[in-house]
C-alpha positions in Angstrom: 95.9 101.9 93.4 98.1 99.0 93.3 95.5 96.8 94.9 93.4 98.0 92.0 96.3 97.4 89.6 97.0 93.6 90.9 93.2 93.0 90.3 92.9 94.2 87.2 95.8 92.2 86.4 94.4 89.1 87.6 90.9 89.5 85.9 89.6 90.4 89.2 85.5 89.9 88.7 83.8 91.0 91.9 80.3 89.2 90.5 82.5 86.3 90.2 85.8 86.1 92.0 86.4 86.1 95.8 89.5 88.4 97.1 91.2 89.1 100.4 93.6 91.2 101.6 95.4 89.8 104.6 97.3 93.0 106.2 99.3 93.2 109.2 98.2 97.2 109.5 95.7 100.4 108.9 96.5 100.6 105.6 96.5 97.4 104.2 92.3 97.1 106.3 91.7 101.2 103.9 93.6 99.6 100.9 90.9 96.7 101.1 87.9 98.5 101.5 88.7 100.9 98.9 89.5 97.8 96.7 86.5 97.3 97.6 87.3 93.8 98.9 87.6 91.6 102.1 90.0 92.2 104.7 90.8 90.1 107.8 94.3 92.1 110.5 96.9 89.5 110.9 98.4 90.4 114.6 101.3 88.8 114.0 103.3 91.5 111.3 104.0 95.1 111.4 101.7 95.8 114.0 99.7 93.5 116.7 97.4 96.0 117.8 95.0 96.6 115.4 91.6 95.7 114.4 89.2 94.4 111.4 85.9 92.8 111.4 88.2 89.9 111.0 91.1 89.5 113.4 93.6 86.4 113.3 96.3 85.8 115.7 97.8 82.4 113.4 98.7 81.7 109.6 96.6 78.9 109.8 93.4 80.6 110.8 93.1 82.0 107.1 92.2 78.6 106.1 88.9 78.1 107.9 87.8 81.4 106.6 88.8 81.2 102.8 87.6 78.5 102.6 
């Protein structure tokens, strides 16, 4: 729910904009799915063991994905 509030606050439009959740636990991945945005699992955070369709091991990998 909070993620949807953030997206609304920034006038996110799924037809015009892109949004990503970079998270370190299963709740983050579920939040992204519920909000209808893409996600990637970061192994350096709260839980190094987890998965998503995109798993990243270093912050700079984010740039290669979103740019």
